[in-house]
C-alpha positions as CSV (number, residue, x, y, z in Angstrom):
1,M,-5.5,-10.5,-10.7
2,I,-9.1,-11.3,-11.1
3,S,-10.6,-13.0,-8.0
4,N,-12.4,-16.3,-7.8
5,Q,-15.5,-14.5,-6.5
6,I,-15.7,-12.3,-9.6
7,L,-15.4,-15.4,-11.8
8,Q,-18.1,-17.1,-9.7
9,N,-20.5,-14.1,-10.1
10,T,-19.8,-14.0,-13.8
11,I,-20.7,-17.7,-14.6
12,E,-23.7,-17.5,-12.3
13,G,-25.0,-14.5,-14.3
14,L,-24.3,-16.3,-17.5
15,K,-26.2,-19.4,-16.3
16,V,-29.2,-17.2,-15.4
17,I,-29.2,-15.8,-18.9
18,S,-28.5,-18.9,-20.9
19,G,-29.6,-21.8,-18.7
20,V,-26.2,-23.5,-19.3
21,D,-24.1,-24.7,-16.4
22,F,-20.4,-23.7,-16.3
23,A,-17.3,-24.5,-14.4
24,V,-13.9,-22.7,-14.5
25,V,-10.8,-24.9,-13.7
26,D,-7.1,-24.2,-13.8
27,T,-4.7,-26.0,-16.1
28,D,-4.3,-28.9,-13.6
29,G,-8.0,-29.5,-13.5
30,K,-8.5,-28.0,-10.1
31,G,-11.8,-26.3,-9.7
32,V,-11.9,-22.5,-9.4
33,C,-15.7,-22.0,-9.5
34,T,-18.8,-23.7,-10.7
35,T,-22.5,-23.3,-11.0
36,V,-23.3,-27.0,-10.3
37,G,-22.0,-29.6,-7.9
38,G,-21.7,-33.3,-8.4
39,D,-19.5,-35.2,-10.8
40,R,-16.4,-33.7,-12.4
41,D,-15.8,-36.5,-14.8
42,Y,-14.2,-34.1,-17.3
43,V,-11.1,-33.5,-15.1
44,G,-9.1,-36.3,-16.7
45,A,-9.5,-34.8,-20.2
46,I,-8.3,-31.3,-19.1
47,A,-4.5,-32.2,-19.3
48,D,-4.9,-33.4,-22.9
49,F,-6.9,-30.4,-23.9
50,V,-4.3,-28.0,-22.4
51,K,-1.5,-29.7,-24.4
52,S,-3.5,-29.6,-27.6
53,P,-3.3,-26.6,-30.1
54,A,-7.1,-26.3,-30.1
55,D,-8.9,-23.3,-28.5
56,S,-12.0,-25.3,-28.0
57,Q,-13.1,-28.9,-28.0
58,E,-16.1,-31.1,-27.3
59,V,-15.4,-33.9,-24.8
60,S,-18.1,-36.3,-24.0
61,R,-21.0,-34.1,-22.8
62,Y,-19.0,-31.0,-22.2
63,Q,-17.5,-28.1,-24.2
64,F,-14.0,-27.0,-23.3
65,F,-12.6,-23.5,-24.0
66,K,-9.2,-22.0,-23.3
67,I,-8.9,-18.6,-21.6
68,Y,-5.5,-17.0,-22.1
69,D,-3.3,-14.5,-20.2
70,D,-0.6,-13.1,-22.5
71,Q,-1.0,-16.0,-24.9
72,I,-0.6,-18.6,-22.1
73,T,-3.5,-20.7,-21.0
74,E,-4.7,-19.5,-17.6
75,Y,-8.1,-21.2,-17.2
76,I,-10.3,-23.7,-18.9
77,L,-14.0,-22.9,-19.2
78,V,-16.3,-26.0,-19.1
79,A,-19.8,-25.6,-20.6
80,H,-22.2,-28.4,-19.7
81,G,-23.9,-29.8,-22.9
82,A,-22.8,-31.5,-26.1
83,N,-25.0,-29.5,-28.5
84,E,-24.6,-26.4,-30.6
85,N,-26.4,-24.2,-28.1
86,A,-23.9,-25.1,-25.4
87,Y,-21.0,-24.5,-27.8
88,L,-22.2,-21.0,-28.8
89,V,-23.1,-20.0,-25.2
90,G,-19.7,-21.3,-24.0
91,K,-17.9,-19.4,-26.8
92,M,-19.6,-16.2,-25.6
93,A,-18.9,-17.0,-22.0
94,A,-15.2,-17.6,-22.7
95,F,-15.0,-14.3,-24.5
96,Q,-16.6,-12.5,-21.5
97,I,-14.2,-14.0,-19.1
98,Q,-11.2,-13.3,-21.4
99,S,-12.3,-9.7,-21.6
100,L,-12.6,-9.5,-17.8
101,L,-9.1,-11.0,-17.4
102,V,-7.6,-8.4,-19.7
103,A,-9.5,-5.5,-18.0
104,Y,-8.4,-6.6,-14.5
105,K,-4.8,-7.2,-15.7
106,E,-4.7,-3.6,-17.1
107,R,-6.1,-2.2,-13.9
108,F,-3.5,-4.2,-11.9
109,D,-0.7,-2.9,-14.1
110,K,-2.0,0.7,-13.7
111,D,-2.3,0.3,-9.9
112,N,1.2,-1.1,-9.7
113,F,2.5,1.8,-11.8
114,I,0.8,4.4,-9.7
115,K,2.2,2.8,-6.5
116,N,5.7,2.9,-7.8
117,L,5.3,6.4,-9.1
118,L,4.1,7.7,-5.7
119,L,7.0,5.9,-3.9
120,D,9.7,7.2,-6.4
121,N,10.6,3.7,-7.5
122,L,10.7,4.5,-11.2
123,L,13.3,6.0,-13.4
124,L,12.2,9.0,-15.5
125,V,12.4,7.0,-18.8
126,D,10.3,4.2,-17.2
127,I,7.7,6.7,-16.1
128,Y,7.1,8.0,-19.7
129,S,7.4,4.6,-21.4
130,R,5.0,2.9,-19.0
131,S,2.5,5.8,-19.1
132,K,2.4,5.5,-22.9
133,K,1.9,1.7,-22.7
134,L,-0.9,2.0,-20.1
135,H,-2.5,4.9,-22.0
136,I,-2.0,7.4,-19.2
137,Q,-1.7,11.0,-20.2
138,T,1.6,12.4,-19.1
139,E,0.7,16.1,-19.1
140,A,-2.3,16.7,-17.0
141,R,-3.1,18.7,-13.9
142,R,-3.2,16.3,-11.0
143,I,-3.2,16.4,-7.2
144,A,-2.5,13.6,-4.7
145,M,-4.9,13.0,-1.8
146,I,-4.5,10.7,1.2
147,V,-7.6,9.2,2.8
148,E,-7.0,7.8,6.3
149,S,-9.7,6.3,8.5
150,S,-10.1,4.4,11.7
151,Q,-12.5,1.6,10.7
152,G,-15.5,1.0,12.8
153,K,-16.0,-2.2,10.9
154,E,-14.2,-4.0,8.0
155,L,-14.5,-2.1,4.7
156,N,-12.4,-1.8,1.5
157,A,-11.9,2.0,1.2
158,V,-10.0,1.7,-2.1
159,E,-12.8,-0.2,-3.8
160,M,-15.5,2.0,-2.4
161,I,-13.7,5.2,-3.6
162,R,-13.1,3.6,-7.0
163,A,-16.8,2.8,-7.3
164,H,-17.7,6.3,-6.2
165,L,-15.5,8.0,-8.7
166,G,-16.8,5.7,-11.5
167,Q,-15.3,3.4,-14.0
168,N,-14.6,6.1,-16.6
169,S,-12.9,8.4,-14.2
170,K,-9.4,9.7,-15.1
171,D,-8.5,9.5,-11.4
172,F,-6.5,6.7,-9.9
173,V,-7.1,5.1,-6.5
174,T,-4.6,2.9,-4.8
175,A,-3.0,2.1,-1.4
176,V,0.6,1.9,-0.3
177,D,-0.2,0.7,3.2
178,E,-3.1,-0.9,5.0
179,N,-4.2,2.3,6.8
180,S,-4.9,4.7,4.0
181,A,-6.1,5.0,0.4
182,I,-4.4,7.4,-2.1
183,V,-6.4,9.2,-4.8
184,V,-4.5,10.8,-7.7
185,K,-7.1,13.2,-8.9
186,E,-7.1,15.0,-12.3
187,I,-8.2,18.6,-12.1
188,A,-9.7,20.2,-15.2
189,A,-8.4,23.5,-16.5
190,G,-11.2,25.6,-15.0
191,E,-11.2,23.8,-11.6
192,G,-9.4,24.8,-8.4
193,F,-9.0,23.4,-4.9
194,D,-12.7,23.8,-4.4
195,A,-13.2,20.7,-6.7
196,V,-10.8,18.8,-4.5
197,E,-12.6,19.9,-1.3
198,R,-15.9,18.7,-2.8
199,T,-14.4,15.3,-3.7
200,A,-12.9,15.0,-0.2
201,K,-16.2,15.8,1.5
202,A,-18.0,13.3,-0.7
203,I,-15.5,10.6,0.2
204,I,-15.8,11.3,3.9
205,A,-19.6,11.1,3.7
206,L,-19.3,7.8,1.8
207,L,-16.9,6.1,4.3
208,E,-18.7,7.4,7.4
209,K,-22.0,6.0,6.0
210,E,-20.3,2.6,5.7
211,G,-19.1,2.7,9.3
212,A,-15.7,4.3,9.1
213,I,-14.8,6.7,12.0
214,K,-12.3,9.6,12.2
215,V,-11.7,10.0,8.5
216,H,-8.9,12.4,7.7
217,I,-8.1,13.6,4.2
218,S,-5.0,15.6,3.1
219,Y,-3.8,16.8,-0.3
220,G,-0.7,18.3,-1.8
221,N,-0.3,21.0,-4.4
222,A,-1.3,20.5,-8.0
223,V,1.3,19.3,-10.5
224,N,1.2,19.4,-14.3
225,E,3.3,16.3,-15.2
226,I,3.1,12.7,-14.3
227,K,6.6,12.7,-13.0
228,E,5.8,15.3,-10.3
229,V,2.9,13.3,-8.8
230,S,5.2,11.8,-6.1
231,R,6.0,15.4,-4.9
232,S,2.3,16.1,-4.4
233,Y,2.0,12.8,-2.5
234,K,4.9,13.7,-0.2
235,E,3.2,17.1,0.5
236,A,-0.1,15.3,1.3
237,K,1.8,13.0,3.7
238,M,3.3,16.0,5.5
239,A,-0.1,17.7,5.5
240,L,-1.7,14.7,7.1
241,D,0.8,14.6,10.0
242,V,1.0,18.4,10.5
243,G,-2.8,18.6,10.4
244,K,-3.1,16.1,13.2
245,I,-0.7,18.2,15.4
246,F,-1.9,21.7,14.7
247,F,-5.4,21.4,13.1
248,G,-6.8,18.5,15.1
249,E,-10.4,19.8,14.7
250,R,-10.3,19.6,10.9
251,N,-10.8,16.5,8.8
252,I,-9.6,18.0,5.5
253,I,-6.3,19.8,5.3
254,A,-4.2,21.1,2.4
255,Y,-0.5,21.4,2.2
256,S,-0.9,25.0,1.2
257,E,-2.7,25.7,4.5
258,L,0.0,24.4,6.9
259,G,1.7,27.8,7.4
260,I,4.4,27.9,10.1
261,G,3.4,24.4,11.3
262,R,5.1,23.0,8.2
263,L,8.4,24.6,9.3
264,I,8.1,23.5,12.9
265,Y,7.4,19.9,11.8
266,Q,10.8,19.8,10.2
267,L,12.7,20.9,13.2
268,P,14.8,18.4,15.1
269,I,13.6,17.7,18.7
270,P,16.9,18.7,20.4
271,L,16.6,22.1,18.8
272,C,13.0,22.4,19.9
273,K,14.0,21.6,23.5
274,M,16.7,24.2,23.4
275,F,14.3,26.9,22.1
276,I,11.6,26.1,24.8
277,K,14.3,26.3,27.5
278,E,15.4,29.7,26.3
279,I,11.8,31.0,26.3
280,F,10.4,29.5,29.4
281,G,13.5,28.6,31.4
282,G,12.8,25.4,33.3
283,K,9.1,25.7,32.8
284,S,6.7,24.6,30.1
285,P,3.3,26.0,29.0
286,D,1.8,22.8,30.5
287,D,2.8,24.3,33.9
288,F,0.4,27.2,33.4
289,D,-3.0,27.0,35.1
290,E,-6.1,26.5,33.1
291,E,-7.2,30.1,33.5
292,T,-3.9,31.4,32.1
293,I,-4.0,28.9,29.1
294,T,-7.6,29.9,28.3
295,T,-6.7,33.6,28.5
296,I,-3.7,33.1,26.2
297,H,-5.6,31.2,23.5
298,K,-8.6,33.6,23.6
299,F,-6.2,36.6,23.3
300,F,-4.6,35.0,20.2
301,E,-8.0,34.2,18.7
302,N,-9.0,37.9,18.9
303,S,-5.8,39.1,17.3
304,L,-4.3,40.6,20.5
305,N,-7.4,42.7,21.1
306,V,-7.7,43.4,24.8
307,S,-11.3,44.7,24.8
308,E,-12.8,41.9,22.7
309,T,-10.9,39.2,24.6
310,S,-12.1,40.6,28.0
311,R,-15.7,40.7,26.6
312,Q,-15.6,37.1,25.4
313,L,-14.1,35.9,28.7
314,F,-16.7,37.9,30.7
315,I,-14.0,39.7,32.8
316,H,-13.1,43.3,33.3
317,R,-10.5,44.8,31.0
318,N,-8.3,45.5,34.1
319,T,-8.5,41.8,35.1
320,L,-7.2,40.8,31.6
321,V,-4.4,43.3,31.8
322,Y,-3.5,42.0,35.3
323,R,-3.3,38.4,33.9
324,L,-1.1,39.6,30.9
325,D,1.2,41.5,33.3
326,K,1.5,38.4,35.5
327,L,2.4,36.3,32.4
328,Q,5.0,38.8,31.4
329,K,6.7,38.7,34.8
330,S,7.0,34.9,34.7
331,T,8.1,34.6,31.0
332,G,9.5,37.9,30.1
333,L,7.1,38.1,27.1
334,D,4.4,40.7,26.8
335,L,1.7,39.3,24.6
336,R,0.5,42.9,23.8
337,V,3.7,43.4,21.9
338,F,3.5,41.8,18.4
339,E,7.0,40.4,18.4
340,D,6.6,38.8,21.9
341,A,3.2,37.4,20.9
342,I,4.7,35.8,17.8
343,T,7.5,34.2,19.9
344,F,5.0,32.9,22.4
345,K,2.7,31.5,19.7
346,I,5.6,29.7,18.0
347,A,6.7,28.3,21.4
348,L,3.2,26.9,22.1
349,M,3.2,25.2,18.7
350,V,6.7,23.8,19.3
351,V,5.5,22.3,22.6
352,K,2.5,20.8,20.9
353,Y,4.8,19.3,18.2
354,M,7.2,17.9,20.8
355,K,4.3,16.2,22.7
356,Y,2.9,14.7,19.5
357,M,6.3,13.3,18.6
358,E,6.8,11.9,22.1
359,N,3.5,10.1,22.0
360,F,4.2,8.9,18.4
361,E,7.4,7.3,19.5
362,Y,5.5,5.2,22.0
């Protein structure tokens, strides 16, 4: 709901404009915010005013106004002054706060709806009925993005992203845990993933400027109906994890770019261990010396091209062939043969996945 700080800022702004002092109290007379200290001799009259059918009332040297939430009195606005000017200004101030209350309540309801939608906590009939009530278009092309950052200092990523996207944006920003923000972005008919990439880069620049470090953004595939948004969110979650394992150097990763890493991520660890044992026996790629590891990665980077790899490693072609022959003798796999190279590449990725999961468990 609306915060006390927002109410304080509102009445302070109204005082600057009108010159009238204000206070907001709850129905028990307890102060919420005020523009002036000192006596609160109106507190005793609050209870009687709350019980009365009147929306406004002049009491002593004050003007009282009720502010409602779903037709139930939520706050009492107190305007200092027993004249017509104080009454008119107080009436406008009460209307302003009432409008703020409605706007924040609607945003809260939308935020709650999006959270439950992402987490699959809604029945299909509820999705469409609540979408209609909250004026959310059910058929629109949307994509779910996850923004995760290690904070160098305290910052509210959700509010910052909301401010960046603008008040009139058709996008939704929320959070389902304390470590990340989720953006449900609407993509126009003529837009593609390039629009999502631009938004992601802008968000990273925004958060890093405010002190966030190691910002990672992932996103799922586009969906066309509101009921499918949770699927895009699940894809984004997988992309975030798989991206950290196999694409550590990238801070933006799409589900569609995961390739074989997506399959490996879903393998059970016992099956991975069995596979590695079959390929390397009792050894592990971690047992290879640094020279061999560098040679393997550079050979894969150059699409198994012996000449280009030896050139980039600044070694003779025969030296590279010797290293590959030596690797073949120890593993039984010849990286110059495409099928063996694929097997070896997958094995390296499986080992990387196993190490990540082992560290994650701790």
